[in-house]
N, C-alpha and C positions, 0 to 999 in steps of 0.2 A: 705700717708700725714704725714709730721712730727708735732707732737703736742709739743708746746713750753714747755719747763721745767719750772715748778713753781719756782718763785723767793725765796719764802719761804715755807719750808715743816716742819711741826711739827707732830712727830709720837709718839702716846702713851705716852705723857708726864705726869708724875706723881709726886706729891709731898705731903708728909704728915707732919704734926706737932702734936706732942703729941699723936701719934698713929690714928689721924684723917686724911683721905685723903682729903686735901683742893683742890687739882687738881688730877682728876682721869682719866688717859687714854685719855687725850685731843689730838686729831689730827686735823690738818686743813692744807690747802694749799692756797697760795696766789700768784697770778701772777704779773709780773711787770706792774705797772700802775693800779692795782686793789685795791680797798679800801674794807677791811672786818672789820666790827664792831663785836667786842666781847661784847654781850649785856646780862646783867643779873642783878639781885638785888645785894645790897651790901653784901660782904661776900661769894659770890658764887666762887670765885677763879680767876676772871678775872686779877686783877693786879698781883697776883702771877705768872699766866701765862706769862704775860708781862715781869716780871722782870726775868723770867728763860730765855726767848728768849733774852733778853738784856745781860744776863751773870752776872747779880748782884744777882741772886739766883740760886743755884744749884738744878736740879732735882733728884729725887731718882732713876728714870728710864725714859727711852724714849730718842728720838733723836731730834735734830734740825739741818736742812740742809738748807743753803743758796746757791742759784745757784749751786746746785749739790754737795756742799762741806760740809761735816759734821763739824758743828762748836760746837756741843755739843752731846756726846754720848759715848758708850763704847770705841770707837777707840780713840777719842781725845776731849779735851775741850779747846776752845780757850778763851782768856780773852776778856772782852767787846770791848776794843779798836781794836781789830783785826777782829771783825765780820761784819764791815761795816753797822752797825745799828745805826740810829739816834733815839733821844729820845725827846719827848715833854710831859710836865706834867702840871698839873692844876696851880701849882705855877711856874712862868715863869722862876725862878732860874737864872735871869741875874746877873752878877757880878756888884755890886753897884758902885765900884771904877773904872770900866772900861767904856770908852765911847761906844756908839752904835757899831761904826765900830770895836772897840777892841773886844766886845762881839761876834760880827757876825764872826770875823776872828780868834777867840780863838782856834778852832780845825783844822785850816788851816795849811798846810805845804807848802814849796816852797819858791821861792824868794818873796821880798816885792812888787814888780811890779805885779807879778802873783796873789798874795793874794789881792792886792789893787783892781785888776780888778774883782775878783770874788765877793769882799765885794760890790763894786759898783753896779755890775749886780743884786745882790740880793736885795740891798736896793731899787734899781728902781723897781724891780718886786713886792716888798712889799709896793710900793708907799711911801717910806721913803727916797727918794733922798734928801740930804741937811741936814739929820739928824745925820750924822756919828760923829759929834763932841759932840752931846748932851750926857747926862748921864741918866740911867734909871729912876731916880726920876724926871726927867723934862717931862717925857712922860706920856700919858694916858694909862689906862689899855689895851685898844685896840692896841695902838702903841707898848706897851711892848710885847704883844702877837705876833705881827708881826715881832718884833725884835728876839724872841725866835724861830720863824718859820724860819727866814733867818738863824740864827746861826745853827740850826738843819739841814738845807739843805746845808750849806756851803761845808762840806767835800763830798757832793754827796753820801749820804747813799744808800745802795740798798734796805734797809728795814727801814721804819719809824715807830716807836712804839709811840703811843699816849694815854696817860692816862688821861681821863676826861680834855682834854685840854682847852675846852671852857666854862667850868661850872663856872669860876670866872668872866665871863664878863657880862656885861649888856645885858639884852635880845635885846635891840635896836641895839647893835653892833653885836651881836652873828651870826646872818645869813650872813651878809656881809663878816665878817672874816672867817667864815667856807667855804664860796664859794670861796674866794681868796686862802685859804688854799688848798682846793681840786684841784683847777685849776693848781697851782704851783706843787703840788706833782705829779699830772697826767703828766704835761708837763716834769717833770724830770724822769719820768718813774719808780718812786719809788713804791715798795710795801707797802701798808699801813695797819697797824693793830691798829684799834682804840677802846679803851675801853670806854664803857659808860653804865650808867644805865638808859638813856633816850631813850625810843622808838622812839620818834619824831627825835631826832638827828641821830639815826641809820638809820631810814627811808630816811631821808634826804641825809645823806652822802654816804651810803654803796651801793657798787655793790653786796656784799653778806653779810648776817647777820649770825652769829654763836651765837645761843641762849643757855645761860649757866645757869645752876641750880645746886647747890649742888656739884660743882667740875666737873659735866659733861657737854658736849654739847649735848643737848637734841633734837636740830633741827638746820639744817642750810640750806641756800638757798637764793634766791633773796628776796629782801624786800616784793615784790608782793606775792610770794609763801608762805613766812612766815606768812604774814598777812591773806591771804585768804585760806591757808591749815594748820592751826595750828596742831601741833603734839598731843596736849591734852588741856584740859580745862585751865590749867595754862598757857600755851603758848598764848592761845587766850586772856586770861584776862591781860596778861602783856601788850598788845598793846592798850587796851581800856576797858572800863567797859563792862561786860557781864551780861545778864539774863540767869538764869538757870530754866529749868522746868524738873522735874523728872518724870520717868515713868519706866514701865517694858516692855521689848521686848517680844512680843508672835508671833511666825510665821513671823519674820522679819518686824513686825508692832508694833509701841507703841502708845497706846491711850492716848490722853490728852485732856483737855478742848478746845484746838485749833485744834482738829481733830486728824486723824491718820498720824503718820510719818513713813516713811520708815526706818527701822533700820536694814539693812542686815549686817551679820557678827557678831552678838550679839547672844549669846546662849538664847534658849527659856527660859524665866523666869529670865533673867539677869536684874539687875537694871541699867538704862541708864540715862544720862543727855543730854538734848537738849539745846545747848547754842547758843544765839543769841545776837549780839550787838544791843545797843538802836537804833542805826540809821536804823536798818532793821526791826523795829516793824512798823506796818502801823496802824494809828489812823483813826477811822471813828465815826460819830456822832450818838447819840441815836435817834431812831425813834419810839417814843411812846413805849419803852421797848424792841424794837427790834434793831438789828444791821444789818450790809449789808449781803447780800446772800453769802453762801460759794463759793470759787472759787478753782480750782485745784492748782493755784499758791499760794494763800494765805491761803488756808484751812478755818477753821471754826472760826468766831469771838468769842471772850470771853469778857465779861463785866468787866469793872473796874471803880474805882471811884478815881478822882484826889486828891492826898495828897498835892502835891504842884508842882509849875512850876517856872523855873528859865531861865532867859535869858543869854546867855554865849557869846554873840558876834555874831558868825556866825550861831549859832543854838540855840534852846530852848530845855530844858531837863525837861520832864514832868515824875513825879513819881506817880504810880497807887498802890493803894490796889485792888486787883483782887477779884471777887466773889468766886473763887475756893481756897480752902486750905489756905486762909489767905495769898496768895503769894503777893510778892512786885515786880514789874516790872518797868523799866524805859524805856522811848522812847524819842529819839532825833529827833527834827523837824528842818529842815532849816528855817533860819529867825526867825521872832517873833511869837511865839504860846504860849500864857499864859492863859489857861483856869483856872477858879477859883477852889480852893479846894471844893470838894463835887460834881464837875461836873461829870456826868456819860458819859463815852465814851467807845467804843469798840475797841479792839486791834486784829490785826491778823498778822500771822508770815510768812514771805517770806520762802517758802520751800527751795529755792535754795541759800539761804543765812545763813542757820543754820548749826551748827555742832553736830554730835552725838558722845558722848564719854562714856566709861564705868563709872558708878558712883563712885565718889570718896568716900573713906572710912573715916568716921569720927570718 
């Protein structure tokens, strides 16, 4: 069976500034029609990676290959305009003195009729038919974003690079424009590399997420796998708040106030951290100083006192001071659940929803 060649291949890309590796041996592959999100905190090297693929920043080492052709590497370095790469940024970078149609057609070649047909086709696809003679200052932010998308798509790029392209938009508009953008890019068969620091955006848009930290890709995979099988505590915490319970692994078991946890693969006497998201803590009521009975799935209950509770729209977040070790834990409950501060409740931990990692050094 023939395996389709990746549209974009990045191999061991490295770039240093002032002796510090900002991008360190980054590798990834993206197929035609696939959306990959390069996700990570500010300063982790995401935008530098994007600029190197675009050709506006030179790597110290590594290769960039598009459709099997090396566009940057030891053998050759193609200029940005020869790479078949489109760019979209947070600032839409429309030319204020040009009309919408002139902006969309800026990078197009060919005769006037052919250009006009492509411009009209794209304006229709982004729901801006009839806007061709307007200027950017006459458009809303969402409309400007759609013009920028049409302009980036006009030359039919093989790869689209997007750097935080939706962060300047009103939340009300963002979801709709993201969906329109994805639909168009996939219809065009474009390979997309989207840079973002927002986990929700990556989860919503990506076929694959590459989680970046300190210049490295620390984990890559589908949104489901990244979320449910994080590589380490920091990866888990990047997608949501987490609770951390510390313990010592002995004989592949770790004793905690919530009962024993299986911790295979950790050396005898190793410090470990049991990490669980707030939505996977189970709350139960106090029964004259007693909690619910232990179960194999939920373990042993531990008692806590409510510090505060907040309603967040879809769920309520309740913060507890636990009886053990002065620990602070948070639990998320669907809907409205707002116990008063000082209320005594019992917490249990779903064994199948927690992660065990080596303890971080402080």
